C-alpha positions in Angstrom: 49.7 42.3 159.4 48.8 40.9 155.6 48.8 44.2 154.3 52.3 45.3 155.6 53.7 42.3 153.5 51.3 42.1 150.7 49.8 44.4 148.2 46.8 43.7 146.0 47.1 45.8 143.0 43.5 46.1 141.4 42.2 46.8 137.7 38.6 46.9 136.6 38.7 45.1 133.3 35.3 46.9 131.9 35.1 48.8 128.7 34.4 52.9 129.1 33.3 55.5 127.1 35.1 57.7 125.4 34.7 61.5 126.6 31.1 62.3 125.2 30.7 58.6 124.0 28.1 56.1 125.2 29.3 53.5 123.8 32.1 51.6 124.9 35.2 51.5 122.7 36.3 48.0 121.7 39.6 48.3 123.0 38.4 48.7 126.8 38.7 46.1 129.0 40.9 43.2 129.9 43.3 41.1 127.5 45.3 38.1 128.0 48.4 37.6 125.7 48.6 34.8 122.9 52.1 33.5 122.7 51.2 31.2 119.8 49.9 33.9 118.0 52.8 36.4 119.2 55.8 37.3 117.2 59.0 38.5 118.9 62.0 39.6 116.3 63.9 41.3 119.1 63.9 41.6 122.7 62.9 38.6 125.4 59.3 36.8 124.6 57.1 37.2 127.9 55.6 33.6 129.6 52.6 35.7 130.5 51.3 39.4 129.6 47.7 41.2 130.2 46.3 44.7 129.7 43.5 46.2 131.0 41.9 49.9 129.8 39.7 51.0 132.6 37.8 54.0 132.9 39.3 56.7 135.4 38.2 59.9 136.7 37.4 61.5 132.9 40.4 59.4 131.4 41.5 55.9 131.4 43.9 53.7 133.1 46.4 51.1 131.4 48.0 48.9 132.9 50.2 45.9 132.0 51.2 43.3 134.0 54.2 41.0 132.8 55.9 37.7 133.9 59.3 36.6 132.0 60.4 33.4 130.8 62.1 33.6 134.2 59.3 34.1 136.2 59.9 37.7 137.4 56.5 40.0 137.7 56.2 43.5 136.4 53.8 46.4 136.5 53.4 49.6 134.4 50.5 51.4 134.5 49.4 55.2 133.3 46.4 57.4 133.1 45.4 58.0 129.4 43.7 61.1 128.0 44.7 60.8 124.1 45.6 64.2 123.8 49.2 63.2 123.3 50.1 64.7 126.5 52.9 63.4 128.9 52.0 61.0 131.8 54.2 59.5 134.2 54.6 55.7 133.7 54.6 54.0 137.2 56.5 50.5 137.8 59.5 51.4 135.2 63.2 51.5 136.8 63.8 54.6 134.8 62.1 57.6 135.1 59.8 57.4 132.1 57.1 59.5 130.6 54.2 58.1 128.7 52.2 60.1 126.2 48.8 58.2 124.1 47.3 59.7 121.1 44.2 58.4 119.2 44.5 57.2 115.7 41.2 56.0 115.1 38.0 54.8 116.7 40.2 51.0 116.9 43.2 52.3 116.9 45.8 54.2 119.6 49.3 54.4 119.7 51.8 54.9 123.0 55.1 56.0 123.2 57.7 56.0 125.8 59.9 59.2 126.5 63.0 59.1 128.9 65.0 62.3 129.3 62.0 64.0 126.7 63.4 61.3 123.8 61.3 58.7 122.8 62.7 54.7 123.2 59.4 53.3 122.9 56.5 53.1 120.3 53.5 51.4 120.6 50.4 50.6 118.0 47.4 49.2 119.8 44.3 48.2 117.6 41.6 46.2 117.8 38.8 44.7 116.2 37.0 44.2 119.7 37.7 40.2 119.9 41.5 40.4 119.4 43.8 42.9 120.2 47.0 43.7 118.5 50.4 45.5 119.9 53.2 46.1 118.0 56.2 47.1 120.0 59.9 49.3 118.7 62.4 50.6 120.0 64.7 49.9 123.3 63.4 49.0 126.7 64.4 50.7 130.3 67.8 48.6 129.9 68.1 49.5 126.9 67.2 46.2 125.3 66.2 46.6 121.8 62.2 45.8 121.2 60.7 44.4 118.0 57.7 42.7 118.3 54.1 41.6 117.5 51.9 40.6 120.1 48.4 39.5 120.0 46.0 39.1 122.9 42.6 37.7 123.1 39.7 38.2 125.7 40.8 36.2 128.9 38.0 33.1 129.7 38.2 29.8 131.7 39.4 27.9 129.0 41.9 30.4 127.5 40.2 30.0 124.0 39.3 33.6 123.6 35.4 32.6 123.1 33.4 34.9 125.6 31.9 33.1 128.4 27.5 33.0 128.2 25.9 36.1 129.7 22.8 35.3 131.9 19.7 35.7 131.0 18.8 39.5 131.8 22.3 40.8 131.7 23.6 42.9 129.5 27.4 43.7 128.0 28.5 47.1 127.5 28.1 47.8 123.7 26.0 49.5 121.3 22.9 51.3 123.6 24.5 49.8 126.9 26.4 52.2 129.4 28.8 50.8 131.0 29.3 50.8 135.1 31.5 53.0 136.9 33.9 52.1 140.0 32.6 54.0 143.0 34.0 51.9 145.5 37.0 49.4 145.5 37.9 46.9 147.7 41.3 45.1 147.8 41.8 41.7 148.6 43.7 39.7 151.1 46.4 37.5 151.0 45.9 34.5 153.1 48.9 33.3 155.3 49.4 29.9 153.2 49.5 31.6 150.4 52.1 33.9 151.7 54.0 31.0 152.5 54.0 29.8 149.5 54.9 32.9 147.5 51.9 32.6 145.3 51.8 35.8 143.1 49.7 37.0 139.8 46.0 37.4 138.9 42.8 36.5 139.1 40.0 37.6 136.6 36.3 37.3 137.6 33.4 38.1 135.8 30.6 39.9 137.9 27.2 41.2 137.4 26.4 44.9 138.8 23.0 44.9 139.9 20.7 48.1 138.8 21.3 49.6 142.7 25.3 49.3 141.6 26.4 46.7 143.9 27.8 43.1 142.7 25.4 40.1 142.2 27.0 37.0 141.0 30.8 36.2 140.6 32.6 33.7 138.3 36.2 32.8 138.6 37.2 33.1 134.5 41.2 32.7 135.3 42.2 31.3 138.5 45.6 31.9 140.6 45.1 29.7 143.8 42.0 27.4 144.6 44.2 25.6 147.1 45.5 28.5 149.3 42.1 30.3 149.0 43.5 33.8 146.9 40.5 32.8 144.3 38.1 32.9 147.4 39.9 36.5 148.5 39.6 38.0 144.9 35.7 37.0 145.2 35.1 38.0 148.5 36.5 41.8 147.5 34.8 41.6 144.1 31.5 41.5 146.1 32.5 44.6 148.2 32.7 47.0 145.0 30.1 49.8 144.3 29.5 50.9 141.0 27.3 53.4 139.1 24.6 51.0 137.4 24.9 50.4 133.9 21.8 51.5 131.8 20.0 50.3 128.7 18.0 53.3 126.7 18.5 55.3 130.2 17.3 52.5 132.3 19.3 51.1 134.8 19.9 47.3 133.8 22.5 44.6 135.2 25.8 44.3 133.4 28.4 42.2 132.8 32.0 43.2 133.8 35.2 41.7 134.3 38.1 42.4 137.3 41.3 41.1 137.2 42.8 41.5 141.1 46.7 41.3 141.0 48.3 39.5 143.8 52.2 40.7 144.1 54.2 40.3 147.4 56.6 43.0 148.3 60.5 42.1 148.2 60.9 43.7 151.7 
């Protein structure tokens, strides 16, 4: 009965190629807010925020998880084709459309619309190591938003420095194509974690082997090592199946990141 009262929202934080390209865009993957480098001129500051940009059926799924200063969590996601078309933004209280457009190979825009009118504009730009998102407009509650958010890659230390890649394993980039998800497995809540009302995300790094199965899995950001959610995330990741990444046309082991979010239902 675990799934009856808990859901696990899964995002594969791996870089993906734009249509027709073999290289991963620099903004693809998982990003975590660095509050010390972010600036809020209007609107509430986030206690924690993550963004994942992942390949999804010829497009990208962009997911934003946010925890406010009071500990309240929210998640929004939308499917981006970067053609300027309006798509539903899931997770907002007010019916909202979201449009994505490419500015250049390192920058894209997001525009939220309510009743056809633009309410919030975001510009996302990255050098591949850090990501900056500027926000201006109003949120779904009508509150003014004016902020510059800076994100880094999630790591075990939180420094933004990538972890070491094992010998013989590659990361997506020039000449290396990225694995694509064929099969997902959602993690399970443990009874102890539900009683403790633990919610949040686990970030894992996984090696996708040449047969598309998952090899070594490492916890990069822990959520719960006491009541078993970290271990449940590892167990779920080990069941995922991918098309393997390639180098010069040949399958090779490729390192990817997976963010698994545990959220308790309110009912």
